[in-house]
C-alpha positions in Angstrom: -283.0 43.5 30.5 -281.6 42.2 33.8 -278.4 40.2 34.0 -279.9 37.7 36.4 -281.8 35.7 33.8 -278.7 35.5 31.6 -276.5 34.4 34.5 -279.1 31.7 35.4 -279.2 30.4 31.8 -275.4 30.3 31.7 -275.2 28.3 34.9 -277.8 25.8 33.8 -275.9 25.3 30.5 -272.6 24.7 32.3 -274.2 22.3 34.9 -275.8 20.2 32.1 -272.5 19.5 30.2 -270.5 17.8 32.9 -270.9 16.5 36.4 -268.2 15.4 38.9 -269.0 12.9 41.5 -267.5 10.9 44.3 -269.3 7.7 43.4 -270.3 5.8 40.2 -273.2 3.4 40.0 -272.8 0.6 37.5 -275.7 -1.9 37.3 -276.3 -2.7 41.0 -272.8 -2.0 42.2 -271.3 1.3 43.5 -267.7 2.3 43.3 -266.2 5.3 45.2 -263.1 7.4 44.9 -260.1 5.5 46.2 -261.3 2.2 44.7 -258.7 0.1 42.8 -258.8 -0.7 39.1 -259.4 -4.4 40.0 -262.4 -3.5 42.2 -263.9 -1.3 39.5 -263.4 -3.9 36.9 -264.9 -6.6 39.1 -268.0 -4.5 39.9 -268.5 -2.7 36.5 -266.9 -5.0 34.0 -264.6 -3.9 31.2 -264.9 -0.3 30.1 -266.0 0.7 26.7 -262.7 2.5 26.3 -259.4 2.9 28.2 -256.5 5.2 27.6 -253.2 6.0 29.2 -253.2 9.8 29.5 -249.8 10.2 31.0 -247.9 10.1 34.3 -248.2 12.2 37.5 -245.8 12.7 40.3 -247.4 12.2 43.7 -245.8 13.5 46.9 -246.7 11.9 50.3 -246.8 13.7 53.6 -243.1 12.8 54.2 -241.9 14.3 50.9 -241.5 10.9 49.2 -242.2 11.3 45.4 -243.6 8.6 43.3 -244.4 8.7 39.6 -247.7 6.9 38.8 -249.6 6.1 35.6 -252.7 8.1 34.8 -255.5 6.2 33.0 -259.0 7.2 31.9 -261.7 4.6 31.5 -265.0 5.3 29.7 -268.3 3.6 30.4 -271.4 4.2 28.3 -273.4 5.4 26.7 -275.8 4.4 29.4 -279.2 6.1 28.9 -277.3 8.7 26.8 -274.7 9.4 29.5 -270.9 8.7 29.3 -269.0 8.2 32.5 -265.2 8.9 32.7 -263.2 7.4 35.5 -259.7 8.7 36.1 -257.2 6.5 37.8 -253.8 7.6 39.3 -251.6 4.8 40.3 -254.4 2.2 40.0 -256.7 4.2 42.3 -259.9 6.0 41.3 -259.3 9.7 41.8 -261.9 11.5 39.6 -265.4 10.7 38.2 -267.1 12.8 35.5 -270.3 12.3 33.7 -271.4 13.9 30.4 -274.5 13.5 28.2 -273.7 12.2 24.7 -270.6 13.4 22.9 
């Protein structure tokens, strides 16, 4: 048996479990990475869940350090999909989607 079919099957399984994106569509609105928490809330409404997951130290190009809050908001299920939006310092930094938990 060739390894190629097993590799393909494995890749399909991994791809179907989570998906990262740079935009999130909620109803007729679209939010992109860099959006503020206020913008996301105005366009998408209140999340189904929100959790503070910690703090992160950000360093700008001048070496200035700033500790910011990290939050994760959950929307869904929407057609069986959950959407996880991670904010660092009130800015959208990461979007993941996952089919049913």
